[in-house]
N, C-alpha and C positions, 0 to 999 in steps of 0.2 A: 693689535700691536699700536695703532694709532690712538686708542683709547689711552693705552697704559704709557705711552709717551706724553701725551697731554696732561694725565693725572701727575705725572713725574715732575714735568714742568711747571706744574700748577703748586709743585711743594708737597705731594702724598709721598712720606715716607716709604709707605708698603710697594708703592709703584716704584720707586728708585731703587730698593731692594730687589723687585723683580727683574728690574734690566741689568744689574749687577749679576745677579744670577746667571741671566741669558747669556752675560759676555764671559762668565767664569766656564760655563756649559757648552760654549759656541754654539747655541741653538741655531736653527735655520734663521735667515732674516736679519742676522745681526750685522753684516756688513751695511744692509739699507737702513738700518736703525742708526749704526754710527756717522753714516753719512748725513743723514738729518738732524742729528744732534750736533755734530760739527760746525753745521751751518747755521745752526739756531742763534737768533740774534743776543740770547744771554750767555752764548759761550765764549771762551776766550778771555775772560776777567779775572779768572781765580790765581791766587798766588799757590804754588805748589812747593810745598817743605819737605823733604826727606830726612827722616830720623835713621840712623843706621849706627851699627857697631856690633861687636860680640855679644854673644847669649851673656844674660846676666848684668848687663851693663846697666840696666834700670830705666830702657826705653819706652817701655808702656807707662809706667809711674810718671816718666818726663814728659810724656804726651799728655797724659790726665792733666798734669800741670799746665802744659802750655795751651790746650782747652779752655782752663779756667783763665789764662790771662787773657787771653783773646776774646772770649766772650765778654770780658769785663769792658772790653773795647768796642763792644757790639758787632764783631766781626760774626758772620755765620759761617760754622766749622764741620767740615765734612772729615772724616779719617778713614783711612784703610788701612787695617792692620794684617801684615800676612803671619801667620803661625804656622809651626811646623805639623806635618802631617805624616799619617802613615803610610807606609811605601804599600801596603796591603789593601788598605780599605779606601784610601785618601782622605779619611776623617781626620780632624784636628781637635784637641783639647784648646777651647778658645780662651785661653788664659789672658791674653792682650784686651781682648774685649772686656774681660770681668774685672779688669784693674779699672776701668772707666765706666762703671755701671751708674755712679753718682750723677752721671750726665742723661741719662735715659728718659728723663722727663722733660729734659730742655728740646724745644721744638727747633731752637738754632745750633742743634748738633746732628750729626748722623754719625752713627759709626758701623762699621762693617769688616768684619774678619773675613780674610781670605785664605782658605788653606794653600799651602805651598804646594803640594801635590808633584815632590819632584823637582820644582822648577830651580833652576839654577840662577845665581845672578842676583839674590837675596829679594826679589819679587816674585810672585804668583802669576800664573797665566791668567788673564784678564784684569791685572792693574791699571794697565795704559787704558782700557775702556773703561774702566770705574772711574778714573781720574777726568775722563771727557764726559761721562754721564753725571758726575758730582758740580763738574763746572757748568754744563749746560743748565743744571737746575738750580744755577745761582749761589752757588756755595763761593763765600769771598776766600777762605782759606781752605786748602786741602792739605792734611798732613799724611804722609805714606811712611808707615814703621815698618822696614824691612824685617825678614827673618832674621835672627842671630847669624851675622857674617863672619867672614874671616878677613883676610886680605886682598881676595879678587873677586868680590863679590860688588861689582861697581856699577850695576844696570841702574840703579837709582838716578845718576847723575844725567843719562838718558831721557828721564820723566820730570824729575824737580826743578825747580826754579833756585832753590836754595838746599843746600845739604848741610845737615848735621851730623857729624860723626860722634856718638858718644864712646867715651873712654872710662876705664875705673882703675884707681889703683890697685895693685895685688893680683891682677890677672896676666901680669906679663906685658901689660901695653906699654911699658916703658921700652922694650925689646921691640915690641911691635912698631913703635912708632920709627923706627930706624929703617922701616920698611917703606919701598913704593907702594902701589896699590890703592888700598883705599885711603890712605893718607894724603893721598895726592887729590881727591874728589872733593875735599871738604871745603866748604865756603866758611863753615863756622864749626871750632872744638869744642865739646863740652867735656869736661871733666867732671864726672857725676860722682856720688857718695864723696866728695871733697873733705868730708869730716874723718874720712880714713887716713891711717900712715901710710906713706908714701905719694900723696896728691901734689905735694911739691915737687916732688921730684918728676913726676910724670908732665907737669906742666913745664917744667924746665926743658924734659926731654923732648915736647911738642915744640918748644920755641926754636929749640938748636935745630930741629929739622925742618922747620918754615924759613930759616935762613938759608936753605937749598932751594925749598920748595915755592917759595911763597911768588905769587903773582904781582906783578909790578903795580898794576892798579887797586887791586885787592888784596890784603893781607888779612888771612882768615883769623878770626878772632879766637880768644881762649877765654870759654866761661867756667867757672867753677860753679856747681850746683850741688846741693842735696834734694833730690826729687822729692823723699819722702814727706820733708817739710816744706818743700817750695823756696827754700833757700836760693838766690842766685836766678832763679826762674824770671824776675821782670828784668833784669840785666839782657839776659838771653835773649828775651822777646825784643828789646830797644835793638840788639844789632843784629835781629832777622830782619827788622825794619829796615836798620840802615843798609843791609844787604839788598833789600828788595828796591830801594831808592838807587842804589847804585847799578842793579841791573837794568832798571828804567833807563837810568840816564846813559847807559852804555849802547842802548839801542837793541836791535834784533838779533846780534849776533848768536848767542846762546840758544835763542828760540829755533834759529836757523839750523843749526845742529841737530836740536832736538826732532824737529821735524824731518830732516835727512834722515835720522836713524827710524824714525817712526815708519817711514815709507819703507824703507829697507826691511824693516821687520815684518810689515805687511805682506811683502814679495815673498822674503823666504817662508813665512808661514803657509802663504798660499802653494810655494813649489816644494814644499816639504809634505804638505797633504796629497798633492798629486802623485810626488813620487810614491808615497806610502800606498796609496790605491793602487798604483801601477804594479809595485812590486808584490802586492797581495794578490793581484790578478796573475801574476806570471810567476809565483811563488813555487807551483809544482813543478815547473818548467826549469828553473833556473837553480834553485837552493840544491837539487841532489848533483847537480853537474858541478856545483861548488865544493860540495861535501866530498863529491868523488876526485876532486881534483883536475876534472877534465875542463875546468873552467875556472877562472881566477876571479876573485870578487870585485877588481877593478873593472875588470871587462864587462862584469854583471851590472854595475852600477852605470857604465857607460851606455849598456843597452837600454838601461832602465829610462837615463838621461834622454838618448836618443829617441824616444818614444814621445 
């Protein structure tokens, strides 16, 4: 594992991919590896951009164009694209990565698809570790493209420095814009497919919502893009960089909230694993009693927690 880590930190893409696979599969020794990477001298410098929105909004095509713009500025770019997956096999059609194939031969770009595997919140298991791995390996910008989300999948705000919410006309987003949830986590709004009918109306709806939701220090920008042609993407990158500078000037307030959430997630993961093992060990004793209504499930949970 030490050799694998050294290769990854030296820029070997195969080693980076292996480490991310370990994180996805929760391999033995993962915690020790993450501790080492978190304290690596190269860690803590990446700018993490979240790209989220409903299915069909054009997130993958937009991400492809963002890579192009960022590479033109000399940034090393890592991409974690979360794909929907089968509830039976856990496998996924890696469509997100297919849309970014033209960057395959660029050594300054690393693209990895992560199967959602039933995870809620728009991210997959292992996404946070994947960000840490790419950060420690010296990538300047890390883009997380979430699985297609609704109004309540807002885990991206616990990971990203800048969150782009992608909307498109004609999918009911003008109605969705009136709801809270995902609209409140946006640092930037992107109205993609802006050449379609209804784009102006959608922009106006978002502006109306911002009058109620806007932060006094940072008002989320609204960019119109046509991702297929690249129209509007340079302006979006400029606004992303403006938000990056704003976040830096604001200090470590957001980072503090993210780190607290990360520690909480680690604690919950470990307690959940312990509880699952205990329940499995006592299943033959507890489940029949609950099924026969001689024991209620709340008391059964108390018994597990008491262990």
